[in-house]
N, C-alpha and C positions, 0 to 999 in steps of 0.2 A: 749511252751513245745514242744519238738521233741519226735517223736515216731522210734522205733527199732523193728526189728525181730528177733529171737534169735534160732541159732541151735546146738542142741547135735547130732543132726542124730540119733535119739533113733529107739531101732529096736528090739521089743519083741520076744521071739522066739513062736513059731517053725519058722525058718528061711526057706522061700521057695527058689526054683531056681528064681534066679534073683531079690532077696528081697534087696540087697543093692544096686544093679543098679538102679532100681526103686526108692527106698529113694535117693539118689543121682539125679537122673534127675528130679523127683519132687521138690526137695530142689531148685535146680535151675530154675525151671520153677518161683516157688513162689517167689524168688527174682526178677525176672524177673518182675513181676507182681507187685510186692512192688514199685521197681522203676518205673515204668508208673504211679501208685497211687499218689506217693508222698511221701509216706513213708522214713522216713531219714537216717536210718541205717540198717544193715545187720552185723550181729555179727555171730562170727562164733569160737568155742571152738577149745583148743586143748586137748585131751584125749587120752590114751592109755590104752588097754586091759578090759577098762571096758564094756564089752558085755552088749548090750541090752540097757544101759543107753546111750553109747557114740559112735557111730563107726566113730568117726573124729580124725582120729590121723595123718593128714596131712593138715589142714588148708590153708596154702598158697595156694596149689593146687584147692580146692574148690574156692577160694576168687579170685586166678586168673581167674577160669572161667566166676565167678561172674561178674567179670571187665568188660568181652568182650559180656557179655549179656545185660548190663546196660549202663546209661549213667550220672545219678546224684545222685545215692544212696550212701552214705558213706559206706565204706568196712572195717568193724571192726574185728580185731584178739581179741576176747573176751574169752582165753587170750592166747599170747604165753607162753608157760611153759619156765622159766628163767635159772634155774640151770643148768650148763654147761653139765652137762652130759645127759640133754636132749639135747639140741640146742647147739653148739659151739656160743659163743654170734657175732664171725664174719659172721657166716651163718645166724644168726638172722637177723643184720644189712643189708646184701645182698637181704634177701630174702622181708625183708621192703620196701626197695630202689626201687626193682625190682617191686614190686606190686605196689609201688605209680607211675611209671613211667607208665605199662602197664593200671594202671587206669585215668591215668590225674590227679593225685592228690588226690584222694579220701580215703588215708589209714587213718585209728585209729589204733595206735598200744597200744592195752591193752596185760598187763604182768601179771604174778602171779607165785606160788611157786608148787602149787599140795598138797593136803594134804591125796591123797588116797594111802592106802599101796601098791594096785596092780602096780602104776606107781611109787612110789617112790623106792619100793624094786626092783622093774623089772630094774631099770635104777642103781640100784647100788647108790641110794643117803640116806644118813644119814637125817632123819627127822630133829634132832635138829641141823643142818645146813644150811637146806633149806631158811631159811631166810636171813641168810649171802650170801648162793648165789645168790639170786636173787636179792638183791641192789647192789652186785659188777658187777652182769653182766649186769642190766639194766643201770646202770650209762656207763659203757664202751660202749656198743651198741648205746647210744645216743650221745657219743662223737666221736663213729666209724662215726656215721651217718654225724656229722656236721663238724668234722675237716679234714684238707687236706694240710700233713698227719695225719693218728692218730698216736700219737707218741710213740706208744707202753704200754707195762702194765705189772708189775711186782703182782701178788693181791694173795691172800690165796687161791683162788678157779680156778683163770683162770690169765694166764700171755700170752702175745705174744710180738714178736720185732713189730717196728715201720713197719708199711704199709698204702698206701694208698687204703680205702675200695671205690670201683667203683661196681657198679654205685651208685651215688647219688641221694637221693629224690627229688621229685618237689616240694614238702613244705620245707620250710627254715625254722629253721633249721634241722628240723626232722618231722615228723609229729606228731599230738598231742598224748600226751602219758598216759595211764591210768593203775590204779590198782585193781585188783578184790579184792572186801571186804566182808567177810563174814559175819564182827562183827564190833561195833561202835570202836574197837582197830583199827582195820586196817582201817577205816575210818581218825582216827586221824593221821595214817602212810601215807595214801595218801595226806591227807590237808599238811602236815608239807614237803614232798617231792615235792608239785606242781601238782599231779597226778589227773586226774580225779578220781571219784570213782565209779567203776562197781561193783553196791552192788547186788551180786548175794546171797542175803538172802530174805527171803518173810515175809516182814512188811508191817503192813497196816498203812494206810495215816497218824494215829495218831503216829504211831512210826517213821514213814520215817521224821516227822518235827524236830523229836529230833537229827536223823542221821543227817541230812542236817544242823541245826544250829551248831552241832557239828563241822562238816566239814570245814563251812566258820567261824566260830571263830579261828579255828584253822590255816587255812590259812591265813588271815588276820593279825593272832600274831605271827606266829612261821614258815612261810614258807621258807624253804632253798632249791630251786629246785635241784632234782637231773638230770634234763635234763637242755636243753640251753634255753628251755622256757617253761611256766606253760600250765596247761589246767585246771582251776578250774571248775570242772562240778560234776553233780553228777546225777548217773541214777538209776532208782530203778526197777525191773524185777516183771511182774505180769502175771498171767494166762491170757488167751484169748481165747474167742468164742463169736462170734456177730451173733444173727439171732434175726429177730422180735418176736420171741417167747420165753419165757426164760427158759421155759423147754424144748425147742429143743436145745436151745444153750447150756444146760449143758447136754444134754443128749450128744452133739456132743463133747464138751471140757473137762467136768469134771473129766472125767476119765482117759487121758491123761493126764490131769495137776496132778491129784494124781499119778499115775504111776511116773512121774516124780520125785516128793517128795520122794516117796518109794524107787526107784533106788537109788536115791542121799545117801539116807539113810543106803542102804543095801550097798553100797562100803564105804562111809564114817564113820557109825557110828555102825550098829549092824549088819551086815551080817557075812557069812562065806562063802566063794565061792570055788568052784571046776574050775578051767580053764576048758572052754569047755563042762562043764557038767551042772553047776549051772545054773537052769530056773527060772529067776528073775520073769519073767511075772507069773508063775504056782505060786509062793511065793505069791506075790502081790494079786493074785486072791482068794487065799485062806485066806487072812488077810482082805480083802476090806472091808468086813463088820464091822472089829471091828475098823479100821482105824478112827482116829477123825474127827470130823468137822473142815473144813480149813476155814471156817468162813469168814472174811474180805478180806484175802487175795484171794478169788475166786472173787472178785469186778469185773475183766475183762472179767467175763464170763458170759453174759446176753445178755440184748435188747440194742438198740443202747442209748436208755435213760438211762438204768441200768449203762453203760459204760461211757457215758456222767459225769454223777453223781461222778463215783468211780474217773475219771480222774481230774477233777475239784479240787476234794480234794488233790490230788497229786501237782496239779498246785499248790494251795494255800499254801503246806509247802516248795516251792520252788524248789521243785524238775527239775532240768534240762532237764532230757529225761527218759521217761516211756518203757521199753524195754516188746516185748510180747513174752510169752512163747506158740508159737501156734502150733508147733511141737513136740509132747508128747505122749507116747506110743502108740496106733492105731489111733491115731486121721489121719483124713482121709484126703486126698489131696485136695480132689474137697471142703469140707467144709471149709479147710483152707483157700483157694482161695475167697469163697461165703463172709467169715466174713472177710478177707482183704476187699475186694469191699464194702461192708455194712460200714463197721467202717471208710475206705475214703471217701464214699459218704455223710454220715449223722453225723458224731460223728468230725472225725478231722477236717475240715474247720474252726470250732469256734475257736480252740487252734491256729492253724496256723494265723489268722487273729489276735492272741494277742503277736506273738511270736517275731516281729519284735520290738514293744517297750518294750516287757518285756527283750530282748536283750542287747537293748541300755540302760536302766535303770542299769543292771546288770553289763556293761562294765563300765559305768560311776561311779558305788561303789567302783567296784574292781580297778579301775585304780590305786590308791595311794597303796593299798597293792601288786598289781602284781610289782611297780614300786620297791617298798622295797624289795620284794624279790628276782629280779635281782639282785639289788645292794648287798645283802648277798651273792649270787650265789659265790663258788670258781671255777672257770672255770678252768678247765684242761688249762696248759700252752703249746702254739703252739710251737715246736721247731722250733730254728733258721735252715738254710741250714748248718751250720756248725754241729749240732748236728745230722742230718738224716745220718744214715751210710749207705753207699752203701754196695750192697749183691752183687755178681757175681755168673752167671750163674753155675750150678754144671759143665758143660764142660768146661767152662772158667779156672774154678780153678782147675779141672785136669790139665788141660795143663800147668798151670802156675806154679803146683808143681815141674813139670819136672817128673812125674811119670805116664805117660799115661796109664800104665797096670791098674789102679786103677779104670778105668772106667768100669770096666763091661761089655764090648761090646758096652758103649757109643759109637757112632761113630761122631767123629768129623767134618764136614765139611771144606776142606783145600782150599775152592774155592766158590765163588759166587753162589747160588743155582739158577740155570734157569727154568723160567715155561716151 
């Protein structure tokens, strides 16, 4: 089983001078530490306008910075918002390919659509259309990354002419692709499309067993890949704080994890928000004592022995990766680093020792299903040379038209340019 760390870049009010600067710089230090310790993944969200809950609206910039401070940890978009009004598909493809190049092939490409009113209405997206937008854009980004040239597309939500997307990624045909899953319904969607399932839902190991079973049964029976390859994996999130004393682990990590859940519910379920004025942390403090016990979903908060027992249960269900929510609420940088170091030294080696054999058995088991899925895939047809339309620079078009006055000030050189 692999392990990841996860960033929303949470920043509860009140915001002091330099708070966002410190938040980002500390997160970079944590990812650098995780890389040295042998943690497998660093995941970064994309969210917009979700004050306090997530100050992470340009994940490609943060992950680009991480790529230059690390050597081996994989850098995951968890996720890119795919409806074209959030991100033009060609821009997404270019960012993914470039990040793959500067990281030397360490990118994982998570995708999603958003469910928050703040984001969807902020970008003028109809919630009823977002699933279709996600699917259309995600498929076309995979085509752009894999094809030379991309033949162009006329769709419902996105259209563009034939162009060759450059640069191309290191990982061929494209980096591993994932889908954000918050329910068992989306688990089936991910499996049918050959995407890894990033399950951003807090479920205990008993429930996780059902999610994993649903995913792999659907994958083996029905997969029709949306990309040019498949990524059969299930990742689950859990709270995280590791300390030799169980009560100290809870003191350091439980409030941050509870705020994470509260702020998420504020924006997605029950909150009323006035931009720039609502204080989510203050609301959390007012309701803290009335919040329900989080029970087994806090199993990642405790002693090394407690974490080991908790993670063994996930491993036994077939979960491929556990992602730690270590940065939440007002969790302190020093405590996060100490937790990661203790976990890496006292807990992780046992799971690393078993990972190679587990991965080998999984590859053998899934090989027939993967072959069948790729055989079902309807790949976009590559254009013939005759079908690739030539386009001419605007300057040449103006000259060829015989009406140079339409150049609107465009200067057309009449002799070779000299240095």
